[in-house]
N, C-alpha and C positions, 0 to 999 in steps of 0.2 A: 166774744170774741167773731168778729165780722168777716165774713170769706166773700170772695169776687177776685174777678181776674184781673183787672186792673190791679189789687192792690200787691198777686200773689209777681205780677210783673218786673213792679216796682221793687221790691225786696231783688230782683234777678238783676234789675240794672243798677244795682242801687253802686255809687261808685268804690267806698270802702268797703271794705270786709265788714264790718261792727255798727259802722254807722251811713247814713244817708243825709246827707244838707240839702233839705228839698227846694228852700228858696233861700240863698244869702241875697243875690240881685239878678231881673230877667235884662237880658240887652235891649226886649222890645219896651219902649216908656207904657203903651197902650194896656199892653199883655201888663206891667206890673204895676199899674196902679189898679185893676180888678184884682191882683192878686192881694195884693196891700191890704187892701179893704176888703178881703178875706180873713186875713190872718190876721185881726184886729178881735173875729168873733174866737180862735182859743184864747182859751182861761191863757194870764199870762204875759201876754203877745201885746206890741201892738204896731203900726203902720212901719217904721223903719227894723222891726225886728227880724231876727234871722229865726226861722220854723228847724229844730232838726229834731228828727226823729229816730230814735234806735234799730234796730235790727238785730232779733236774734235766731240761730238755728232751731231749725226744728225739730219734735224727739217723736219716737214712736206714738207715745203715749202724752196726753195733754197734761197729765198731772206731772210729766217730766220735765216740763217747762217752769214750774214755780221756781227755781235756783235762777236760773237765767234771768225769768221775767224779774223776780226780788233784783237783781243786781243792774241791769237795766234801768229798773224807776228808781233806785239809790245814786242812780250814774250820771241821769239825765234826769234829774228833780220839776225840770221845765215844762217838759213832755208830757202830752195827755194820752199818747198814745207809742204804742209799742208795736211795729211789725214782726212779724213769723215769717220767715221765707218760705216762701213756696207755701205758704199754707191761706196766714188772714190776718188782723189787725185786731189789737187789745185798744179800747177806747174808754173812757173812762170822764165822770164829771162827781159832782157834788150831793143833785140830784138824778133824778132818769130824765127830764129836763135840757140839763145843762149838758149832759151823756149826749143825747138825740142831737146837742148843737154842734157839741165837738163832733161827733161824723159825721154833720152834715161838711163841716167846715172842711176837716182833713180829707172826706171824699171828693172835695173840688180841688183840692191841691194836690191830690194824690194823680188827679186824671188828667189835670193839667203840667202837673211832672212831666206826666207819657209823653202828650201831645207835645210840650216842648222838644224830648228827646227825639219824636217820630219826625221833628221839622227842623233839628240838625244846629237848635239852639243848645246852647252851654249856660242854664240855670248859674253856673255856678260862677260866672265873669260878674265883673258889677258893672250898671250901665255906667254910658257916657252920661244919661243927665240925673243921675240918680242926685238926690236932694243935700244938700249938707248945713241948711240952718240952721236944723232944731238941735244941733249940736249940746251947746251947751244947758239945757234945758235941764236933759236926764243928768249931766252932770252935777247940778248945782244945787238937785235933790239926793246926791249920791246915791245914785240908783246903779250900782251893781251888785249881779245876783249870782252868785257859786263860780266867779271868778269870768262872769262873759258881762261886756257891756252891753247893755238894749239898747241903744243906739249906737251904731259900728264910728259914728263919724261924730263922737264927743268933742274935738277938737280940730274939727275940719274948717272953724271961722278962721282959725288960727293961722297965717304963710306960714306955706312949708319952705324954706329956706336949704339948698341941700349945703351939707357941711363944705367946708373947702377942699377935704381930703378925699371927699365921697365921688367918684362916679358914676354915670346909668347906665352901666353895665347892668345885663341880666342877670343874675346869682346862678352860679354853679353849684355853689355848698351854701349851706345854713348852719350855721353855728349859736348855739344858745346859752344862755347862764341859765343859774338854777334857780336860786333863791330873788323871789319876786319876778319872774319870769315865765319858769314852767309850773313852779310850786308855790305856792303861799306862804311868807316869810314867818309867818307863826307856829307852820310846820316845823321848820327848822330850829324855830329859838322853845318853843315849847311843847314840843315831840321829841325831835334826834338828839338835842343840844342834853336834856336834862336827864334822857334814857340812857346816852353813852357817860353822862358825870354819876348816875345810878351807880352802873355796872364795870365801874373802870376798875377796881376795887377787887373786885371776883374775878376780873378777868386778866389783872396780872398777879391773881393768886393765882390761877388756872393756870399761867403760861409762862412763869415766871424761869423755871430753869430751861426753857426752848432756846434755840439760837438765836430764832428768830427775836424773841424778844431782850437778848442779852444786846441784841444792835441795833434794836429801839431804845433802849436804857440807853444806851453812850451817846445815842444821840440829844436824848432828853439831858443827856449831862451835862451836854455843854452846850442847849440854849439856855440849861440853869445857872452854866458861869456867867453867861450873856445878862442875865437876869436875876442876879444874884438876890436882889433885894426882895422879890417876889414870897411867900409865905412859901414853904416846903420848900424850894428852892436849895437851901444847903444840905438838907437831910435825904436828895436825889441820890449823893455818893455813901452814905453810909453804909458799912459793908454789913449792916444787920439788915438782913430782909424786911423783917414788921418794918422796924424805922423809915429806910428806903421806901419801901412800894406805901406808907405812909404817906411819905412826902412828894411823893410823884401824886399822888391824888389832888394833892393840895395843889400842887405846884401847877397840875394840869389843870387844875378847877379854879384859877387865876387866870391861866392862859384864855381856856373857854368863857369868863369871864368877862375879860378886855376882848374879844372876838379876834386872835391874835392868827394870822395865816400862815401858819407854819407846816411845812411839808409832814412835819412829824407827828404832830399834832392831829392833823386831816387823816395823819395813819393809822393811828393808835385809833380814832373816831371808828373809822373806817372796818379793823376788824369786829370795832362790837357791833356795830351798827349789819354788818353781815351774820353774827348770829342772831341777832335779832329779827331778822328778815327771814332769815331760813327757819328761825325757831314759830310764825308768825306775830311774836307780840305786837314786829313794829310791820305795816302796811305804808307804803308809798300816797299821801295824797296830792295829784297832779290838778291843775285846774282841767275842767271840763275840755275845753277847747283844743289843747296838747296833741290827745292820740290822735284823733280826727285830722288834722295839719299837719304832722309827723307823716301821715299815711298818704296823703293828697299831695305831701313834696315828692314820698317816694312815687307815686303812682305818673308824678311828671317826669322823673329823673333827674331831681336832688337828693345832693346827698347830705346827711344830719348831721351833725357832731355836738358836742358837749364842751365846754370850757368852763369849769368851774373851781374855786378854791379849793373842795372836795378832794380826798385822791379818788384815781381812777376806779379803783376796788369801788367806792362808796360811790359812785356815780353808776356803777353798771348794776348795784344795789337797788340803789334807786326805783332806775327803772325797769329792773325786776322782776320786781315785787309790789306793782301800784292795784290802785282800788281797781281798776282798768284789765287787771293781766300784764304779764311779761310787753314789753314795748323797746325791749331789747334790738326785736329784727328791724325795727325802723331804722336805728339809728347806725352810723358806719362809722364813730370812735369814740374817745373821750380822750381828753387833756385835761391836766390838774397844771400845777403851781411846777410842777419839775419842769414846764416848756417855759416859767417866767412869773414873775407878780401880773396881776392881772391888771394894774395900773401904768403899767408900764409896756411903749409902746414896743420897744424888742421883741418882748412874747406874744404876740400877736404874729409878727413877722416871721421872727422862730417858727408858729404852728400855719402858717403860710405855705412856709418850703415845705411841710406835711400833705398838703391836700393839691386833691390833681385838680391847679389852675394855672391859667396861664399867668393871672395877676390879681395883686390882691382886689383889686376892685372887684373882682369875680364871688368874693366872700361877702357873705351878707349875715350882722349880728344882731343879736336881739339882748338886750340887759336892762337893768333898771338901774343902774350905778350911772353916772354922769360922768364919774373919772376913765370909766370903764371906756365909755360911748367913747370920750377923747384919743386913749390910747390909740383903740382899734380906730378910728377916723386917720388918726397919725399914722398907721401904719397902709392906708390906704383902705381900708374895708370898709364897705359898707352897713350904715348900723343906724335902730330903729330903737327908739328909748321902749321901755314898758312900763304901762302906768294898771295897778292891780291895786287891791284891796287889800289894806295893812301896810304898801308903800310908804317909801318917807316921801315927800313932796321934792318938785325937781324943781332945780333954779328957774326961776322967771325968765331967763333970758337967755337959749342955748339954739343950735342952730337946725336941733334932729327932728325927728320924722317922729312922732308917738304914734302908739299902736294901743288897745287893749283889748287884743287877742291874738292870738298867735294867728289864726287865720286870716288878719290884717297886714300880716308880715310882708309875702311875697306879691303881692296885689297890686302895688303901681306899676308891676313889671308888666 
């Protein structure tokens, strides 16, 4: 543990409750060059990277910091330091020599952060002269780590042409997709879907005689009549409970296999996930840049909403049980397919009517789907396409802005 006045000050003036982004980009070109040269001395960082340092709250006894320290290191694996509010900082390295080097580099950055703050310079805003050339070098190496792009300008060499449906108003509202935008696709398809499939039969058996389940079975029966060729569809209507449950399990399994965006399917999944999150069997895995970005938007007066094909209850559970804690306080609301299909422009028009904006161009939407992007842009929303590890490749020709981190979403404004 290293103690010092500047370290304690830094934990107090941090913009966000849990996280302080020390250097995105500085406004002074000269100052930026100096700082980024120092930044290269921190393990895992390069000239164009961000340096993110988590802050944990202090406790009366140092031994009680263990769990908080462990969670901070797990949530921010790239950081070589953890600040303890009003106390000091833990810094480490593979050897004592490396630890000493890390300490010297962080001390320089911490001191510069405080001096920039005292000069009234906002270090969180990008420099007008920030270089964009190195972009595709990192991309060609596939250099993405824990959801962060090591270079924030990977696609900067590609000219950005605003979609004809997009205006240039500063956004007042941010709307986020989930899969491939704030959460890895692998978490949804490799963790959440298999969990719902595994728990479906026991959930049906436990709740079969409830009024809510009877309503949901009727909705499933209606879908089974439309897709009667699917496995289990004909058994959904069986008067025999065991046969009907077996049919529903098979039928829902087929719907999940085809990734159907049906409201009743998402409702059932949402109920099962809710139990999983509440029991601790599930913990939401979000990209590490999501929480600090949403916290920053909130501090700037921007409201953030979620629009996903998953039910609103499932969305609430996802953000309520994350590895970074309960993030629902950073959100203003949730929308699902009850507002309409995500590939229909009318759905975005419906949502816009529920938001506190004067015109749709004041809404900024982030998604990994080109079809959703086109639908939102047609409705007059501003749109950014997200590129994350595991996402499907985007079409070669499109007119949307590309982002690799939530912290890039509102930067152009």
